[in-house]
C-alpha positions in Angstrom: -22.2 55.7 12.8 -21.8 52.3 11.7 -19.0 50.2 13.5 -16.2 48.8 11.2 -15.4 45.2 11.5 -12.0 44.2 12.6 -11.3 43.1 8.9 -12.1 46.5 7.7 -9.8 48.1 10.4 -7.0 45.8 9.3 -7.4 46.9 5.6 -7.4 50.6 6.5 -4.4 50.1 8.7 -2.4 48.3 6.1 -3.4 50.9 3.5 -2.1 53.7 5.7 1.1 51.7 6.4 1.6 51.2 2.6 1.2 55.0 2.0 3.8 55.7 4.8 6.1 53.1 3.3 5.7 54.4 -0.2 6.7 58.0 1.0 9.7 56.5 2.9 10.8 54.8 -0.3 10.3 57.8 -2.5 11.9 60.0 0.1 8.9 62.4 -0.2 8.9 63.3 3.5 10.4 61.9 6.6 8.2 59.0 7.8 8.9 56.8 10.9 7.7 53.3 10.7 7.7 51.0 13.8 9.4 47.7 13.9 6.1 45.7 14.1 4.6 47.8 11.2 7.5 46.8 9.0 6.6 43.2 9.8 3.0 43.8 8.7 4.1 45.4 5.4 6.5 42.4 4.7 3.7 40.0 5.5 1.3 41.8 3.2 3.7 41.7 0.2 4.5 38.1 0.9 0.9 37.2 1.0 0.3 38.7 -2.4 3.5 36.8 -3.7 5.4 39.9 -4.4 8.9 38.9 -3.3 10.7 41.7 -4.7 8.7 44.3 -2.8 8.9 42.1 0.3 12.6 42.1 0.1 12.8 45.8 -0.5 10.6 46.3 2.7 12.7 43.8 4.7 15.9 45.7 3.7 14.4 49.0 4.7 13.2 47.6 7.9 16.6 46.0 8.7 18.4 49.1 8.0 16.2 51.2 10.4 16.2 48.3 13.0 19.6 46.5 12.4 19.3 44.5 15.8 15.7 43.3 15.2 15.5 39.6 15.0 12.0 39.3 13.8 12.8 41.4 10.8 16.1 39.6 10.1 14.1 36.3 10.3 11.6 37.6 7.8 14.3 38.7 5.5 15.9 35.2 5.6 12.4 33.5 4.9 12.3 35.8 1.7 15.7 34.8 0.7 14.6 31.1 1.1 11.7 31.7 -1.1 14.1 33.3 -3.7 16.3 30.2 -3.5 19.2 32.3 -2.0 20.1 29.6 0.6 23.5 30.7 1.7 22.6 34.2 2.1 19.6 33.2 4.3 21.9 31.0 6.4 24.3 34.0 6.9 21.4 36.1 8.3 20.1 33.3 10.5 23.4 33.0 12.1 23.2 36.6 13.1 19.8 35.9 14.5 21.0 33.3 16.8 23.5 35.8 18.3 20.6 38.2 18.7 17.8 35.9 20.1 18.8 32.2 20.2 15.2 31.3 21.5 13.3 32.2 18.4 12.2 28.8 17.0 11.6 30.3 13.5 15.4 30.7 13.2 15.9 26.9 13.5 13.0 25.9 11.2 14.3 28.2 8.6 17.9 27.2 8.9 16.5 23.5 8.6 14.8 24.4 5.3 18.0 26.0 4.0 20.0 23.0 4.8 17.7 20.6 3.2 17.6 22.8 0.0 21.3 22.7 0.0 21.1 18.8 0.5 22.8 19.1 3.7 20.5 16.7 5.5 23.2 15.8 8.2 23.5 19.6 9.1 19.8 19.8 9.4 19.6 16.8 11.8 22.5 18.2 14.0 20.8 21.6 14.2 17.5 20.2 15.3 18.9 17.8 17.8 20.9 20.4 19.4 18.1 22.8 19.5 15.7 20.6 21.2 17.2 21.5 24.7 16.5 25.0 24.1 12.7 24.7 23.8 9.8 23.1 25.8 6.1 22.7 25.4 4.4 23.2 22.0 7.7 24.8 20.6 9.6 21.5 21.3 6.8 19.5 20.0 7.0 21.6 16.7 10.8 20.9 16.5 10.4 17.3 17.0 7.9 17.1 14.1 10.4 19.1 12.0 13.1 16.6 13.0 10.9 13.6 12.0 10.4 15.2 8.6 14.1 15.6 8.2 14.7 11.9 9.2 12.1 11.0 6.4 13.9 13.0 3.9 17.1 11.4 5.1 15.5 8.0 4.9 16.3 7.1 8.5 12.9 5.7 9.1 13.5 4.2 12.5 14.4 7.8 13.7 11.1 9.1 12.4 9.4 6.5 14.7 11.6 7.6 17.6 10.6 11.3 17.2 6.9 10.5 17.1 7.4 8.1 20.1 9.0 11.1 22.0 6.2 13.3 21.0 3.5 11.0 22.5 5.6 10.3 25.5 5.5 14.1 26.1 2.0 14.8 24.7 0.0 11.5 24.6 -3.2 12.9 22.9 -1.3 14.7 20.1 -3.5 13.6 17.1 -1.0 14.3 14.4 1.7 12.1 16.1 -1.0 9.4 16.6 -2.1 9.4 13.0 1.6 9.4 11.8 2.9 6.7 14.2 0.4 4.3 13.0 1.9 4.4 9.5 5.5 4.3 10.7 4.8 1.4 13.1 3.6 -0.6 10.0 6.5 0.8 7.9 9.3 -0.1 10.3 7.8 -3.2 11.8 8.2 -1.8 15.4 4.9 -3.3 16.5 5.9 -4.5 19.9 7.1 -1.0 20.8 3.9 0.5 19.5 1.9 -1.8 21.6 3.8 -0.9 24.8 3.5 2.9 23.9 -0.2 2.8 23.4 -1.1 0.6 26.3 0.7 3.1 28.5 -1.4 6.1 26.7 -4.6 4.1 27.2 -3.8 3.4 30.9 -3.9 7.2 31.4 -6.4 8.2 28.6 -8.8 5.2 28.2 -11.1 7.1 25.9 -8.5 8.0 23.3 -9.9 6.1 20.2 -6.8 6.7 18.2 -4.7 5.0 20.8 -7.0 2.0 20.7 -6.7 2.0 16.9 -3.1 2.1 17.0 -2.8 -0.7 19.5 -5.1 -2.8 17.3 -3.1 -2.1 14.2 0.1 -3.2 16.0 -1.5 -6.4 17.0 -2.7 -6.9 13.4 1.0 -6.2 12.3 2.0 -9.3 14.5 -0.9 -11.4 13.1 -2.7 -11.3 16.5 -5.9 -10.8 14.9 -8.1 -11.7 17.9 -6.4 -9.1 20.1 -6.5 -6.7 17.1 -10.3 -7.1 16.8 -10.9 -6.5 20.6 -8.9 -3.2 20.4 -10.7 -2.1 17.4 -13.9 -2.8 19.2 -12.9 -0.5 21.9 -12.1 2.2 19.4 -15.6 2.0 17.8 -17.3 1.9 21.2 -15.7 5.3 21.9 -16.4 6.6 18.3 -19.1 4.4 16.4 -18.4 6.2 13.1 -14.6 5.3 13.0 -14.8 3.9 9.6 -11.1 2.9 9.5 -11.4 0.8 12.6 -14.3 -1.1 10.9 -12.2 -1.4 7.7 -9.2 -2.9 9.5 -11.5 -5.0 11.6 -12.9 -6.4 8.4 -9.4 -7.4 7.2 -8.7 -9.1 10.5 -11.9 -11.2 10.4 -11.1 -12.2 6.9 -7.6 -13.4 8.1 -9.3 -15.5 10.7 -11.6 -16.9 8.0 -14.7 -15.4 9.9 -16.2 -14.3 6.7 -19.8 -13.5 8.2 -18.4 -11.1 10.9 -16.1 -9.7 8.1 -19.1 -8.9 6.0 -21.0 -7.2 8.8 -18.2 -4.7 9.6 -17.3 -4.0 6.0 -21.0 -3.2 5.3 -20.7 -0.7 8.2 -17.8 1.1 6.2 -20.2 1.4 3.3 -22.8 3.0 5.5 -20.3 5.6 7.1 -18.4 6.6 4.0 -18.9 6.6 0.2 -18.7 3.1 -1.2 -15.2 2.0 -2.2 -14.2 -0.5 -4.7 -11.8 -2.3 -2.4 -14.4 -2.8 0.2 -16.9 -4.0 -2.3 -14.4 -6.4 -3.7 -13.4 -7.5 -0.1 -17.3 -8.3 0.6 -17.4 -10.2 -2.6 -14.3 -12.1 -1.7 -16.1 -13.1 1.7 -19.1 -14.4 -0.2 -16.9 -16.3 -2.5 -15.2 -18.0 0.2 -18.6 -18.9 1.9 -19.6 -20.4 -1.5 -22.3 -17.9 -2.0 -21.3 -17.2 -5.5 -24.3 -15.3 -6.6 -23.6 -12.7 -3.8 -20.0 -12.7 -4.5 -20.7 -11.8 -8.2 -23.1 -9.0 -7.1 -20.2 -7.3 -5.1 -17.4 -8.1 -7.6 -19.6 -6.5 -10.3 -20.2 -3.4 -8.0 -16.4 -3.0 -7.7 -15.8 -3.6 -11.4 -18.3 -0.7 -12.2 -16.0 1.7 -10.1 -12.8 0.0 -11.5 -13.7 -1.0 -15.0 -10.2 -1.4 -16.3 -9.2 -3.9 -13.7 -9.1 -7.2 -15.4 -8.7 -9.1 -12.0 -12.3 -8.4 -11.1 -13.7 -10.0 -14.2 -11.5 -12.9 -13.6 -12.9 -13.2 -10.1 -16.5 -13.0 -11.5 -15.4 -15.8 -14.0 -14.1 -18.0 -11.2 -17.6 -17.8 -9.4 -19.2 -19.2 -12.5 -16.6 -21.8 -12.9 -17.3 -23.0 -9.4 -20.9 -23.4 -10.3 -20.0 -25.2 -13.5 -21.5 -22.5 -15.7 -18.8 -22.6 -18.2 -20.4 -20.2 -20.9 -20.9 -17.5 -18.0 -17.3 -18.0 -17.1 -16.0 -17.5 -20.6 -18.0 -14.2 -21.1 -16.2 -12.7 -18.1 -12.8 -14.1 -19.2 -13.2 -12.4 -22.6 -13.6 -9.0 -20.8 -10.5 -9.8 -18.7 -8.5 -11.0 -21.9 -9.4 -7.8 -23.7 -7.4 -5.9 -21.1 -4.6 -8.4 -20.5 -4.7 -10.9 -23.4 -1.5 -12.7 -22.3 -2.4 -13.2 -18.5 -1.7 -16.8 -17.7 -4.5 -17.4 -15.2 -7.1 -16.1 -17.6 -5.8 -18.3 -20.6 -5.6 -21.2 -18.3 -9.2 -20.9 -17.0 -10.5 -20.1 -20.4 -8.9 -23.2 -21.7 -10.5 -25.3 -19.0 -13.8 -24.0 -19.9 -13.2 -24.9 -23.5 -12.3 -28.4 -22.5 -15.6 -28.9 -20.5 -17.5 -27.6 -23.6 -15.6 -30.1 -25.7 -14.1 -27.3 -27.7 -10.5 -28.9 -27.6 -8.9 -27.1 -30.7 -9.8 -23.6 -29.0 -8.6 -25.0 -25.6 -5.2 -26.1 -27.1 -4.7 -22.7 -28.6 -5.3 -21.1 -25.2 -3.1 -23.5 -23.4 -0.2 -22.9 -26.0 -0.4 -19.3 -25.2 0.3 -20.1 -21.6 3.2 -22.4 -22.1 4.9 -20.0 -24.7 4.3 -17.3 -22.1 5.7 -19.2 -19.1 7.5 -22.4 -20.4 8.9 -23.2 -16.9 5.3 -23.1 -15.5 4.2 -26.7 -14.7 0.4 -25.9 -14.7 0.3 -24.9 -18.2 1.9 -27.9 -19.5 -0.3 -30.1 -17.4 -3.4 -28.5 -18.8 -2.0 -28.7 -22.5 -1.3 -32.5 -22.2 -4.6 -33.3 -20.5 -6.3 -31.5 -23.1 -4.4 -33.4 -25.9 -5.4 -36.6 -24.0 -9.1 -35.6 -23.8 -9.1 -35.0 -27.6 -7.5 -38.5 -27.9 -4.4 -36.9 -29.7 -2.1 -39.3 -27.9 0.9 -38.9 -30.0 0.8 -35.0 -29.5 0.3 -35.6 -25.9 3.5 -37.9 -25.6 5.4 -35.1 -27.6 4.4 -32.4 -25.3 5.1 -34.3 -22.2 8.7 -34.8 -23.4 9.0 -31.0 -24.1 7.5 -30.3 -20.7 10.2 -32.6 -19.0 12.8 -30.4 -20.7 11.4 -27.1 -19.6 10.3 -27.9 -16.0 13.4 -29.6 -15.0 12.3 -33.3 -15.3 9.3 -33.0 -13.0 8.1 -36.5 -12.2 4.3 -35.6 -13.1 5.3 -35.4 -16.9 7.1 -38.8 -16.7 3.7 -40.2 -15.6 1.9 -38.1 -18.3 4.5 -39.5 -20.9 3.6 -43.0 -19.7 -0.2 -42.3 -20.1 0.4 -40.9 -23.5 2.3 -44.0 -24.6 -0.5 -46.2 -23.2 -2.9 -44.1 -25.4 -0.7 -44.7 -28.4 -0.8 -48.5 -27.9 2.9 -48.6 -26.9 2.3 -50.6 -23.8 6.0 -51.9 -23.4 7.5 -48.4 -23.6 4.7 -47.2 -21.3 5.4 -49.7 -18.6 9.2 -48.7 -18.6 8.2 -45.0 -18.2 5.6 -45.9 -15.4 8.2 -47.7 -13.4 10.6 -44.7 -13.9 7.8 -42.3 -12.5 7.1 -44.5 -9.7 10.7 -44.6 -8.5 10.9 -40.7 -8.9 7.6 -39.8 -7.1 5.1 -42.5 -5.9 2.6 -39.7 -4.6 1.9 -38.6 -8.2 0.4 -42.0 -9.0 -3.1 -40.7 -8.4 -2.8 -37.9 -11.1 -1.6 -40.7 -13.6 -4.7 -42.8 -12.8 -7.0 -39.8 -12.9 -5.7 -39.1 -16.5 -6.1 -42.7 -17.7 -8.3 -44.8 -15.3 -8.7 -47.6 -17.8 -5.1 -48.6 -17.3 -6.0 -50.4 -14.1 -7.5 -53.0 -16.4 -4.0 -53.7 -17.8 -2.7 -56.7 -16.0 1.1 -55.7 -16.4 0.3 -52.3 -14.8 -1.5 -54.1 -11.9 1.4 -56.4 -11.4 3.8 -53.5 -11.5 1.9 -51.5 -8.8 1.6 -54.5 -6.6 5.2 -55.3 -6.9 6.3 -51.7 -6.2 3.8 -51.5 -3.2 5.4 -54.4 -1.7 8.9 -53.2 -2.2 8.5 -49.3 -1.6 5.0 -48.7 -0.4 3.0 -46.2 -2.4 
């Protein structure tokens, strides 16, 4: 005879129990059902999401076994699923009198309190019940309490619960994963360092503890120490991709771009390539002035994130750095299709147009910038320089005056106004404005000379600068 599988025996058993239960409900014959059998029947109905039948079975069971804490707990659980929170609480109060050491009572009461928006009652209940349990049950309650504190937005208490769990069970993976996030969120990096050092002293091969220690150092901007700790984590587990990822960030912060690329490439080997990792590698090459390589990785990232205009802008910047104005503009056109009013994109496109001698188009772009951000000095600066390049000196002078109004009289625009007046042939007025600018900010003189180097051929300007240098020192 073929032997039945345990699964087959369970199915046969529940089928027989359901027949017995059906007879009991219909009153067809006297049928005695044991307490644990009622629990199996209730579980069956709950697993099949038949709450009405589950409640009926629980009520029959509680009538037959009125002092059964497990059956009362199941009835309370069904009431919670039916959103009858107060009824569930009333039953759970009875359960505490029957068996105050059943952890499910406290977990279900917590759920009821939270559903009724009574977080304080939930906190008090769990804090008081902690002393009743030990071992795994106490750990379970601490996790429950941490979730309540999270819901209550008392985030430091969440950290405290996880810290307590790790004090009692240092290798608890769930707590180790969670405390890393909450350390960063609460900024309690020093405590996390002390905690994880203590764990590592007892369990030196716990890669999560090393990772959390590294992350805490990173939170304090101690990047060298963070890298050392990450290296211990990957020595224990050489496929720990998050350790490589974070180490890459630490190397970038230290401007060690070559090392950052090496560990970030490792992330791509261990896991499916991600746009943020490809972008970070591109950033490293960009900083190393390897613009072709930077473009390669930015493009890979943009294929995965085609709607991110910032990636097209970064590619454009690499072309700009190589003075490839047309290539830069092609990428900026893609970026501007997504965000047509983005200040940085319009500014860079305008600069390219200036280098290509397309001053009219450049002026339109710079005009978009100053209209979008009238208090932003960089837009006005670019606009006035463009007018100057186009030898439209009167317009440059007019825009310099407008810029002064909108930027709170920044000294740079007094210099630009003076330069524009020189361009218009109004040397006398220009000298007055130049003297005023020198009084306001001598350090901006270089930008004035860069704009109009021919001014140094003007003897009156040379005399003014010499006099000012003697009296004030430039």
